[in-house]
N, CA, C and O of each residue as an XYZ file, in Angstrom:
592
protein
N     130.178     79.865    110.636
C     130.018     80.459    109.431
C     131.535     80.279    108.352
O     132.496     81.048    108.380
N     131.406     79.207    107.567
C     132.059     78.658    106.734
C     132.522     79.413    106.125
O     131.766     80.367    105.940
N     133.924     79.544    105.444
C     134.720     81.337    104.172
C     133.458     80.782    103.276
O     132.472     81.514    103.184
N     133.464     79.536    102.627
C     131.699     80.000    101.100
C     131.372     79.718    101.552
O     131.746     78.597    101.897
N     130.632     80.105    101.961
C     129.124     80.621    103.500
C     129.294     81.546    103.637
O     128.860     82.136    102.647
N     129.731     82.248    104.351
C     130.632     83.259    104.319
C     130.631     84.231    102.833
O     129.774     85.108    102.720
N     131.771     83.974    101.592
C     131.398     84.254    100.064
C     130.104     84.193     99.902
O     129.501     85.262     99.816
N     129.213     82.682     99.805
C     128.090     82.929     99.170
C     126.909     84.070     99.888
O     126.072     84.677     99.220
N     127.117     84.210    101.746
C     125.597     85.136    102.154
C     126.485     86.055    101.431
O     125.685     86.713    100.767
N     127.952     86.600    101.098
C     128.344     88.495    100.721
C     127.303     88.097     99.275
O     126.088     87.902     99.310
N     127.946     88.065     98.399
C     127.281     88.387     96.943
C     126.197     88.061     97.145
O     125.493     88.422     96.202
N     125.356     87.284     98.285
C     123.653     87.111     97.110
C     123.159     89.085     98.569
O     122.189     89.830     98.432
N     124.199     89.190     99.585
C     124.010     89.827    100.347
C     124.130     91.790     99.164
O     123.704     92.913     99.433
N     124.870     91.267     98.006
C     125.819     92.725     97.278
C     124.231     92.391     95.903
O     123.989     93.257     95.063
N     123.423     91.116     95.962
C     123.332     91.373     94.297
C     121.603     91.222     94.796
O     120.664     91.358     94.011
N     121.472     90.922     96.226
C     120.167     91.450     96.478
C     120.124     93.663     96.848
O     119.276     94.544     96.701
N     121.178     93.620     97.213
C     121.356     95.269     96.968
C     120.954     95.082     95.546
O     119.843     95.093     95.014
N     121.433     95.011     95.356
C     120.804     95.917     93.419
C     120.164     95.616     92.652
O     119.961     96.427     91.749
N     119.317     93.911     92.588
C     117.981     94.429     93.017
C     117.405     95.328     93.466
O     117.063     96.239     92.712
N     117.113     95.373     94.797
C     116.689     96.439     95.683
C     116.874     97.770     94.752
O     115.840     98.305     94.350
N     118.421     98.459     94.305
C     117.901     99.512     93.496
C     117.205     99.557     91.548
O     117.175    100.399     90.652
N     116.744     98.062     91.729
C     116.268     97.893     89.846
C     114.984     97.985     90.322
O     114.206     98.429     89.478
N     114.384     97.656     91.625
C     112.756     97.763     91.861
C     112.743     98.915     91.559
O     112.045     99.200     90.586
N     113.457     99.976     92.224
C     113.196    101.032     93.251
C     113.095    102.082     91.800
O     112.462    103.138     91.794
N     113.924    101.486     90.514
C     113.895    102.482     89.494
C     113.032    101.712     89.072
O     112.458    102.366     88.202
N     112.326    100.214     89.165
C     111.638    100.108     88.142
C     109.853    100.619     88.200
O     108.998    100.896     87.359
N     109.929    100.535     89.829
C     108.701    100.764     89.903
C     107.807    102.149     90.545
O     106.799    102.376     91.215
N     109.403    103.199     89.540
C     108.805    104.777     89.532
C     108.764    104.332     88.165
O     107.562    104.144     87.983
N     109.338    104.065     87.143
C     109.083    103.713     86.100
C     107.585    103.190     85.881
O     106.880    104.166     85.627
N     107.077    102.373     85.885
C     105.802    102.249     86.363
C     104.476    102.800     86.567
O     103.302    102.586     86.266
N     105.649    104.097     87.613
C     103.649    104.729     88.874
C     103.553    105.255     86.858
O     102.594    105.255     86.087
N     105.542    105.765     86.581
C     104.574    107.227     86.054
C     103.831    106.631     84.684
O     103.144    107.453     84.079
N     103.923    104.853     83.960
C     103.355    105.019     83.278
C     101.817    103.958     83.114
O     101.239    103.081     82.473
N     101.785    104.910     84.293
C     100.483    104.546     84.596
C      99.877    106.212     84.718
O      98.899    106.708     84.158
N     100.360    106.516     85.183
C      99.499    107.920     84.949
C     101.024    109.163     85.739
O     101.391    109.368     86.896
N     101.345    109.535     84.803
C     102.321    110.823     84.556
C     102.676    112.019     86.278
O     103.310    113.073     86.326
N     102.249    111.568     86.967
C     101.759    112.185     88.378
C     101.816    110.913     89.177
O     102.754    111.108     89.950
N     101.474    110.078     89.344
C     101.838    108.618     89.824
C     103.167    108.369     91.451
O     104.270    107.875     91.217
N     102.858    108.710     92.629
C     104.067    108.637     93.099
C     104.215    107.131     93.155
O     103.329    106.279     93.222
N     105.856    106.956     93.103
C     106.262    104.904     93.285
C     104.882    105.030     94.689
O     103.824    104.426     94.508
N     105.028    105.584     95.557
C     104.634    105.057     97.328
C     103.258    104.704     97.245
O     102.816    103.852     98.016
N     102.377    105.369     96.229
C     101.426    104.916     95.687
C     101.059    103.949     94.610
O     100.021    103.288     94.606
N     102.054    103.915     93.636
C     101.478    102.695     92.942
C     101.640    101.680     93.529
O     100.934    100.737     93.171
N     102.446    101.498     94.450
C     102.397    100.246     95.679
C     101.230     99.699     96.113
O     100.832     98.541     95.986
N     100.723    100.624     96.630
C      98.923    100.498     97.194
C      98.034    100.064     96.122
O      97.190     99.176     96.005
N      98.798    101.555     94.920
C      97.833    101.716     94.298
C      97.422     99.646     92.993
O      96.632     99.431     92.073
N      98.158     99.002     93.493
C      98.938     97.879     92.784
C      97.840     97.192     94.040
O      96.675     97.323     93.666
N      97.963     96.428     95.569
C      98.014     96.133     95.813
C      96.221     95.738     95.920
O      95.620     94.668     96.020
N      95.639     97.606     95.818
C      94.050     98.060     95.820
C      93.839     96.549     94.710
O      93.347     95.499     95.124
N      94.472     96.822     92.869
C      94.015     96.378     92.266
C      94.019     94.930     92.803
O      92.971     94.431     92.392
N      94.791     93.908     93.619
C      94.358     92.662     93.605
C      93.657     92.358     94.532
O      92.733     91.563     94.357
N      93.826     92.719     95.332
C      92.380     92.411     96.545
C      91.348     92.990     96.992
O      90.604     92.668     97.918
N      91.309     94.515     95.780
C      89.749     94.279     95.983
C      89.467     95.316     96.781
O      90.469     95.894     97.201
N      88.135     95.866     97.231
C      87.537     97.453     97.253
C      87.828     96.305     99.600
O      87.206     95.442    100.218
N      88.876     97.018     99.816
C      89.276     96.967    101.465
C      89.000     98.252    102.139
O      88.990     99.279    101.460
N      88.739     98.300    103.609
C      89.082     99.707    103.786
C      90.506    100.239    104.222
O      91.581     99.889    103.735
N      90.239    101.420    105.530
C      92.532    101.940    104.866
C      92.868    101.721    106.079
O      93.933    101.947    106.655
N      91.562    101.105    106.575
C      92.523    100.198    107.942
C      92.958     98.933    107.438
O      94.037     98.666    107.968
N      92.686     98.268    106.850
C      93.211     97.154    106.952
C      94.607     97.475    105.258
O      95.609     96.837    104.934
N      94.049     98.523    104.729
C      96.318     99.273    104.095
C      97.186     99.430    105.114
O      98.407     99.278    105.159
N      96.155     99.851    106.173
C      97.549    100.195    107.109
C      97.716     99.089    107.678
O      98.921     99.096    107.430
N      97.531     97.797    108.421
C      97.584     96.870    108.719
C      98.641     96.231    107.343
O      99.848     95.994    107.294
N      97.636     96.118    106.423
C      99.043     95.413    104.975
C     100.327     96.097    105.081
O     100.839     95.478    106.014
N     101.086     96.886    104.757
C     101.319     97.451    104.587
C     102.369     98.427    105.936
O     103.353     99.103    105.635
N     101.756     98.231    107.596
C     102.605     98.705    107.865
C     102.926     99.910    109.263
O     103.553     99.871    110.322
N     102.213    100.777    108.629
C     102.373    101.858    107.980
C     101.389    102.835    108.769
O     100.232    102.463    108.571
N     101.443    103.821    109.496
C      99.876    104.030    110.059
C      99.438    105.169    109.418
O     100.183    105.748    108.627
N      97.971    105.691    109.732
C      96.917    105.860    109.464
C      96.717    106.688    108.872
O      95.683    106.630    108.205
N      97.776    108.223    108.741
C      97.303    109.283    108.580
C      98.552    108.772    107.217
O      98.546    109.704    106.412
N      99.448    107.778    106.785
C     100.240    108.714    105.520
C      99.028    107.366    104.060
O      98.882    107.279    102.841
N      98.413    106.517    105.564
C      97.523    105.457    104.524
C      96.829    106.784    103.528
O      96.871    107.099    102.338
N      96.199    107.311    104.765
C      95.907    108.701    104.063
C      95.424    109.917    102.870
O      94.460    110.508    102.381
N      96.583    109.798    102.850
C      97.627    110.897    101.941
C      97.640    110.372    100.880
O      97.162    110.939     99.897
N      98.427    108.637    100.793
C      98.492    107.958     99.551
C      96.999    107.969     98.978
O      96.912    108.164     97.766
N      95.810    107.783     99.695
C      94.751    107.472     98.673
C      93.826    109.032     98.825
O      92.649    109.044     98.465
N      94.383    110.106     99.298
C      93.555    110.887     98.719
C      94.867    110.938     96.859
O      94.785    110.573     95.686
N      95.816    111.593     97.719
C      96.960    111.501     95.909
C      95.917    110.139     94.969
O      94.886    110.657     94.542
N      95.977    109.225     94.756
C      95.382    108.254     93.581
C      93.947    108.983     93.348
O      93.599    109.299     92.210
N      92.728    109.359     95.054
C      91.681    109.459     94.256
C      91.907    110.516     93.782
O      91.191    110.530     92.780
N      92.673    111.856     93.845
C      92.736    113.009     92.901
C      93.706    113.042     91.485
O      94.035    114.074     90.899
N      94.100    111.564     91.064
C      94.261    111.297     89.967
C      93.329    110.662     89.852
O      93.427    110.244     88.699
N      92.310    110.217     90.326
C      91.281    109.173     89.488
C      91.430    107.958     89.458
O      90.700    107.465     88.598
N      92.118    107.122     90.067
C      92.629    106.098     90.122
C      92.277    105.008     91.139
O      92.475    103.814     90.912
N      91.633    105.579     92.509
C      91.094    104.677     92.932
C      88.758    105.309     93.475
O      88.100    106.305     93.173
N      88.439    104.101     94.268
C      87.342    105.419     94.113
C      86.826    104.627     95.368
O      86.967    103.436     95.644
N      86.187    105.633     96.047
C      85.091    104.911     97.256
C      83.665    104.495     97.168
O      82.685    104.630     96.436
N      83.993    103.982     98.160
C      82.114    103.561     97.902
C      81.745    102.668     99.877
O      82.326    101.785    100.508
N      80.752    103.378    100.108
C      80.091    102.748    101.159
C      80.224    100.970    101.766
O      79.738     99.970    101.239
N      80.840    101.044    102.705
C      81.166     99.686    103.114
C      78.981     98.811    104.436
O      78.379     98.898    105.506
N      78.956     97.980    102.680
C      77.450     97.275    103.240
C      77.833     97.119    104.460
O      77.283     97.974    105.153
N      78.540     96.412    105.093
C      78.373     95.768    106.403
C      77.931     96.941    107.806
O      77.162     96.667    108.728
N      78.596     98.118    107.628
C      78.621     98.927    108.294
C      78.500    100.444    107.346
O      79.452    101.046    106.849
N      77.320    100.756    107.289
C      77.302    102.378    106.439
C      78.277    103.327    106.960
O      78.772    104.291    106.376
N      78.534    102.800    108.468
C      79.589    104.669    108.187
C      80.703    104.466    107.836
O      81.328    105.527    107.846
N      81.486    103.374    107.422
C      82.571    102.958    107.300
C      82.880    103.097    105.221
O      82.149    102.609    104.359
N      83.743    103.641    105.072
C      84.171    103.105    103.430
C      84.973    102.431    102.749
O      86.193    102.419    102.910
N      84.301    101.766    101.866
C      85.540    101.177    100.788
C      86.182    101.798    100.040
O      85.568    102.687     99.450
N      87.359    101.666     99.787
C      88.395    101.600     98.545
C      89.314    100.805     97.774
O      90.386    100.299     98.107
N      88.526    100.786     96.385
C      88.650    100.502     95.464
C      89.823    100.501     94.837
O      90.472    101.049     95.728
N      90.804    100.255     93.758
C      90.830    100.563     92.705
C      89.837    100.610     91.204
O      88.946     99.822     90.885
N      90.365    101.862     90.419
C      89.406    102.451     89.533
C      89.101    101.044     88.252
O      89.481     99.886     88.430
N      88.673    101.325     87.552
C      88.501    100.239     86.168
C      89.548    100.224     85.520
O      90.211     99.253     85.158
N      89.805    101.868     85.277
C      90.630    103.119     84.230
C      92.145    102.037     85.371
O      93.124    101.543     84.812
N      91.928    101.952     86.729
C      93.647    101.566     87.157
C      94.311    100.406     86.877
O      95.462    100.031     86.654
N      92.691     99.756     87.003
C      92.999     98.241     87.037
C      94.010     97.590     85.234
O      94.933     96.832     84.935
N      93.319     98.243     84.749
C      93.100     98.430     83.005
C      94.731     98.644     83.244
O      95.528     97.782     82.873
N      95.194     99.985     83.958
C      96.590    100.513     83.147
C      97.364     99.609     84.065
O      97.951     98.633     83.598
N      97.395     99.916     85.481
C      97.920     98.465     85.838
C      98.793     96.742     84.779
O      99.791     96.071     84.514
N      97.440     96.959     84.634
C      97.706     95.259     83.732
C      98.080     95.718     81.865
O      98.352     94.907     80.980
N      97.976     97.224     81.719
C      97.937     96.784     80.298
C     101.049     97.146     81.397
O     102.136     96.568     81.398
N     100.692     97.802     81.651
C     102.294     97.913     82.409
C     102.515     96.950     82.733
O     103.587     96.681     82.190
N     101.842     95.150     84.019
C     102.410     94.588     84.003
C     102.473     93.657     82.169
O     103.481     93.284     81.569
N     101.539     93.583     81.894
C     101.979     93.402     80.628
C     103.349     93.347     80.231
O     104.284     92.569     80.417
N     103.038     95.186     79.191
C     104.597     95.306     79.170
C     106.119     94.859     79.629
O     107.080     94.621     78.898
N     106.005     94.805     81.596
C     106.778     94.855     81.823
C     107.505     93.537     82.328
O     108.586     93.155     82.777
N     105.838     92.931     81.865
C     106.805     90.532     81.568
C     107.735     90.663     80.533
O     108.965     90.673     80.478
N     106.429     90.801     79.377
C     107.290     90.867     77.515
C     109.019     91.159     78.224
O     109.825     90.263     78.476
N     109.258     92.776     78.442
C     110.548     93.189     78.103
C     111.083     92.099     79.137
O     111.832     91.357     78.502
N     110.987     91.592     80.820
C     111.196     89.996     81.228
C     111.947     89.178     80.647
O     113.052     88.649     80.767
N     110.719     89.215     79.717
C     111.140     86.971     79.266
C     111.797     87.855     77.734
O     112.133     87.075     76.843
N     111.942     89.046     77.486
C     113.517     88.925     76.653
C     114.506     89.122     76.810
O     115.536     88.857     76.191
N     114.133     89.966     78.271
C     115.409     89.900     78.765
C     116.276     88.545     79.260
O     117.493     88.362     79.263
N     115.266     87.744     79.640
C     115.827     86.046     80.047
C     115.577     85.890     79.512
O     114.600     85.239     79.879
N     115.553     85.910     77.337
C     115.170     84.919     77.186
C     116.101     83.834     76.481
O     115.969     83.164     75.456
N     117.189     83.947     77.541
C     118.268     82.701     77.007
C     118.193     81.692     78.260
O     118.675     80.571     78.101
N     117.692     81.983     79.331
C     117.558     81.144     80.025
C     116.190     79.701     79.583
O     115.309     79.903     78.746
N     116.293     78.745     80.137
C     115.195     77.685     79.248
C     114.109     77.685     80.745
O     114.398     78.339     81.746
N     112.826     76.803     80.629
C     112.288     77.013     81.041
C     112.119     76.524     82.507
O     111.316     76.927     83.349
N     113.278     75.343     82.631
C     113.722     74.974     84.536
C     114.744     75.952     85.069
O     114.804     75.833     86.293
N     115.626     76.937     84.577
C     116.469     77.583     85.218
C     115.036     78.743     85.221
O     115.267     79.086     86.381
N     114.243     79.278     84.986
C     113.639     79.947     84.967
C     112.886     79.294     86.077
O     113.304     79.899     87.064
N     112.355     78.752     86.332
C     111.162     77.537     87.464
C     112.389     77.498     88.658
O     112.110     78.051     89.721
N     113.332     77.054     88.562
C     114.498     77.114     90.216
C     115.037     78.307     90.398
O     115.848     78.305     91.324
N     114.822     79.896     89.575
C     114.717     80.688     90.028
C     113.608     81.159     90.859
O     113.842     81.752     91.912
N     112.652     80.979     90.535
C     111.740     81.491     90.390
C     111.556     81.027     92.055
O     111.335     81.750     93.026
N     111.695     79.891     91.999
C     111.325     79.146     93.599
C     112.128     79.441     94.588
O     111.706     79.533     95.740
N     113.977     79.715     94.117
C     114.730     79.235     95.203
C     114.232     80.905     96.025
O     114.218     81.205     97.218
N     113.762     81.971     94.415
C     113.672     83.663     94.432
C     112.215     83.684     96.604
O     112.287     84.291     97.672
N     110.987     82.353     95.828
C     109.973     82.925     96.554
C     110.379     81.562     98.278
O     109.882     81.304     99.374
N     111.337     81.210     97.577
C     112.157     80.618     98.934
C     112.405     81.502    100.021
O     111.972     81.827    101.127
N     113.256     81.730     99.235
C     114.690     82.630     99.623
C     113.266     83.782    100.736
O     113.433     83.509    101.925
N     112.597     84.389    100.628
C     111.668     85.623    100.676
C     110.530     85.190    101.571
O     109.944     86.033    102.250
N     110.045     83.364    101.616
C     109.362     83.185    102.387
C     110.124     82.808    104.061
O     109.558     82.785    105.154
N     111.954     82.479    103.641
C     113.096     82.550    105.165
C     112.759     83.757    105.277
O     112.481     84.007    106.450
N     112.612     84.949    104.352
C     113.077     86.496    105.718
C     111.497     86.949    105.800
O     111.152     88.130    105.786
N     110.553     85.797    105.889
C     109.120     86.482    106.204
C     109.184     85.507    107.151
O     109.256     85.982    108.284
N     109.185     84.162    107.098
C     109.720     83.703    108.974
C     109.770     84.558    110.227
O     109.166     84.664    111.295
N     110.767     85.104    109.589
C     111.287     85.936    111.091
C     111.092     87.352    111.768
O     111.617     87.594    112.855
């Protein structure tokens, strides 16, 4: 690795660390904005459920790469807060589907809209091309890391 490339990778690593710390904080803030007792890990699952639609818990295990017990605990937490609904699986009456409640979907949409407005304000001096380039570069970065 050349010296300039090494320095760029070092700066990238540092800035990704800053991004990770910011994302952790933001997830906690968003979780509390959806429901004051919502745990950050449960917020991530709820957000995914709102987009994925009704799924079996086993699909969540596969998607998140965590054990069935952890998914079950998070779903129990979400259920206790009234943020998920369980229904029988029409394809297999013995199985259950889990989905974000209508109230949860509405709350998530409100929080997301607020966050996008905040982000747009913070990046107000970026022109549309700069924003599109950064988004595309970040997407390329994530794709490259997911490929390995």
